C-alpha positions in Angstrom: 146.7 52.7 -128.7 147.0 54.8 -125.5 145.7 51.7 -123.7 148.9 49.8 -124.4 151.1 51.9 -122.2 153.4 48.9 -121.3 154.2 48.4 -125.0 154.8 52.1 -125.8 158.3 51.5 -127.2 157.3 48.7 -129.6 156.7 49.1 -133.3 153.1 49.5 -134.6 152.9 46.0 -136.1 153.6 44.5 -132.7 151.1 46.7 -130.9 148.5 46.0 -133.6 148.9 42.3 -133.0 148.5 42.7 -129.3 145.4 44.9 -129.8 144.0 42.1 -132.1 144.6 39.6 -129.3 142.8 41.8 -126.8 139.9 42.5 -129.2 139.5 38.8 -129.9 139.7 37.8 -126.2 142.7 35.6 -127.0 145.5 37.3 -124.9 144.5 35.4 -121.7 144.5 32.1 -123.5 147.9 32.8 -124.9 149.4 33.8 -121.6 147.8 30.9 -119.7 149.1 28.4 -122.2 152.6 29.7 -122.0 152.6 30.4 -118.2 150.0 28.1 -116.6 151.1 28.4 -112.9 152.0 31.1 -110.4 155.0 31.0 -108.1 154.8 30.3 -104.4 157.2 33.1 -103.3 154.5 35.1 -101.4 156.3 36.6 -98.3 159.1 39.1 -98.1 161.3 36.5 -96.3 160.7 34.0 -99.1 161.5 36.7 -101.7 164.7 37.6 -99.8 165.8 33.9 -99.8 164.9 33.5 -103.5 166.8 36.6 -104.5 169.9 35.8 -102.4 170.0 32.3 -103.9 170.0 33.8 -107.4 172.6 36.3 -106.4 174.9 33.6 -105.0 174.5 31.6 -108.1 175.5 34.4 -110.5 177.0 37.3 -108.6 179.0 35.8 -105.7 181.5 38.7 -105.6 178.8 41.4 -105.4 177.9 43.2 -102.2 175.4 41.6 -99.9 171.7 42.6 -99.9 170.4 44.1 -96.8 166.7 44.0 -97.7 164.5 42.4 -100.3 160.7 43.0 -100.1 157.5 43.4 -102.1 156.3 47.0 -102.3 152.6 47.9 -102.7 153.3 51.4 -103.9 156.1 50.7 -106.3 154.4 50.6 -109.6 152.1 53.5 -108.9 154.7 56.0 -107.5 157.8 55.2 -109.5 156.4 53.8 -112.8 158.6 50.8 -112.0 158.2 47.1 -111.4 161.2 46.6 -109.3 163.8 48.9 -107.7 167.3 48.6 -106.5 168.4 51.2 -104.0 172.0 51.9 -102.9 172.7 53.9 -99.8 176.1 54.8 -98.5 176.5 55.8 -94.9 179.4 56.9 -92.8 179.7 54.8 -89.6 182.6 55.8 -87.5 185.6 56.0 -89.9 184.1 53.5 -92.4 181.8 53.9 -95.3 179.0 51.3 -95.2 176.9 50.5 -98.3 173.4 49.0 -98.1 171.7 47.5 -101.1 167.9 47.0 -101.1 165.7 45.5 -103.8 162.0 46.1 -103.9 159.6 44.2 -106.2 156.2 45.4 -107.2 153.5 43.6 -105.2 151.7 42.9 -108.5 154.3 40.1 -108.9 153.1 38.2 -105.8 150.6 36.5 -108.0 152.5 36.0 -111.2 154.2 33.2 -113.1 157.6 32.2 -111.7 159.3 33.3 -114.9 158.2 36.9 -114.5 159.4 37.1 -110.9 162.7 35.7 -111.9 163.0 38.2 -114.7 162.3 41.1 -112.4 164.8 39.8 -109.7 167.4 39.2 -112.4 166.9 42.8 -113.6 167.3 44.2 -110.1 170.3 42.0 -109.3 172.0 43.2 -112.5 171.9 46.7 -111.0 174.4 45.5 -108.4 177.0 45.5 -111.1 175.7 47.9 -113.7 173.7 51.0 -112.5 172.6 52.1 -116.0 170.5 50.3 -118.6 173.4 49.8 -121.1 174.7 47.0 -123.2 176.7 45.5 -120.4 173.6 45.6 -118.1 171.5 43.7 -120.6 174.3 41.2 -121.3 174.4 40.5 -117.6 170.6 40.0 -117.6 170.9 37.6 -120.5 173.7 35.7 -118.7 171.5 35.2 -115.6 168.4 34.5 -117.7 169.0 33.6 -121.3 165.4 34.2 -122.3 165.4 37.7 -120.6 164.1 39.7 -123.5 161.2 37.4 -124.4 160.2 37.2 -120.7 160.3 41.0 -120.6 158.0 41.2 -123.6 155.6 38.6 -122.2 155.6 40.3 -118.8 154.5 43.5 -120.6 151.7 41.5 -122.2 150.7 40.3 -118.8 150.7 43.8 -117.3 148.7 45.0 -120.3 146.1 42.3 -119.6 146.0 43.2 -115.9 145.6 46.8 -116.7 142.8 46.4 -119.3 140.9 43.3 -118.3 141.8 42.3 -114.7 143.2 39.3 -112.9 144.5 36.4 -114.9 145.2 33.9 -112.1 
């Protein structure tokens, strides 16, 4: 079961079901039935606009984002799918904060639901730095099906890792 690295924290009965889907070549059909299309947010500018729109819808009072971009190295170097960075700098007598969000480039060619889930996750870090109960409640507020989408995204990443492109 070492091949199911994206599902490492899940119980054996779940990973056994996923392994059965992989062995029977049924995982692709399941994912394509549930998520038949890919999003059209392909550029960094489009990703920035998409992210700011979600931020303005749910987190109006949060600090502005200075940069949002796809990152080719993100999943390899940081074992992460998205990243929120916060940098404080002294400029004159003021303290300036910059918030940046990076999304793994693997999500350039993915269902819109997965991109939204990753962006919601990173936006939640604007308010909650740690992965605690308040953080996940904020994620569920912005995306009610957050936990199911996270699991399905892990299935998608498992498929990409073991089989190859789905779309």
